[in-house]
C-alpha positions, 0 to 999 in steps of 0.5 A: 126876308127869312129874318122878317118871316122868323120875327112875325112868327115870334112877335106876331103882327107888326105894330104900325107906327106913324112918326115924324116930327110934330106938324108934319102930317102925322094925324093925316097918316093916322086918319088915312089908316083908320079909313083904309081899315088898320085899327087905330090906337088912340084914346080920345084924350086930345080933342080935335081943335083948329089946329088939328080940326079932324082929331090927333089920333093920340095915344097917351101912354106913348108920351112916357116911352121916355120916362121909363113909364108902363109899356104893357100897351105894347102888345096891344098895339100889335096889327094896330096905328099909333102916332109915335112922335120922332123924339120918342122913337129911339125908346121903343124896346126892340123886342117888337116887330114894327113898320114905321111910316115916317111922314117927311114935311119941308122944315119950313113949313113945319115951323111956320105950323108950330108956330101957328099952333102956338099962337092959335093956343096964346102960347107964343112968345118972341119969335125963336131961332128957326135957324138954330131949330133947322140945324137940330130938327136936322141933326135929330131926323139924321139921328133918328133914320141911323137908328131905324135903319140899323136895327131889325125890328124896325122897317121904314117908309118915308112919306112926303107930306106935300106929295101925299096930299097933291096925290093921295091915291098914290101915297095910300097905294104906297102905304097898302104895298109897304104894310103888305095889307089889304087896305081900301086905298080909295078911302085911305085917298078921300080922307086926305083934305087939301084944305088943311095943308096950311103953311105951305112953303 
């Protein structure tokens, strides 16, 4: 508690990071946070499409985290929400304070959703080795959890995507309590669209 207070005094408002595997519900959580009253860091370069009809909420500069790119945008993200996929989390510098809302989804659903998105784009080739991909994702998620748990600059809340869709009010309350901010929880719950939960297990 004292350590967290010291970090807040030193670094300012935490950066709210929404993370998880691609197609794990990160865009939905960004939409919930925006509806709840948290400013989101996005640039609109990736437009909404059939795969994500309500938007991706992406910020292009995030994609350079693993390339030694410009990180001058990070101070601007304090007090805001930014989407950063799990593969880039380990490249965040520890000189900031982060609150990570990590979306968890059944890996079978993630793989099916990724394949469906590729097919809609006309980019899907032969079906890949789902068993091998599951192994890679499982190992990756374990590594990311260890990374987050070992560093004082991160506090993490995991949200199950299916549970959030089923009970959005409960998910909104959990996120609001984790962030410790007065959010519009009713608006957050309304931002969840059950019809967009495709590729269910």
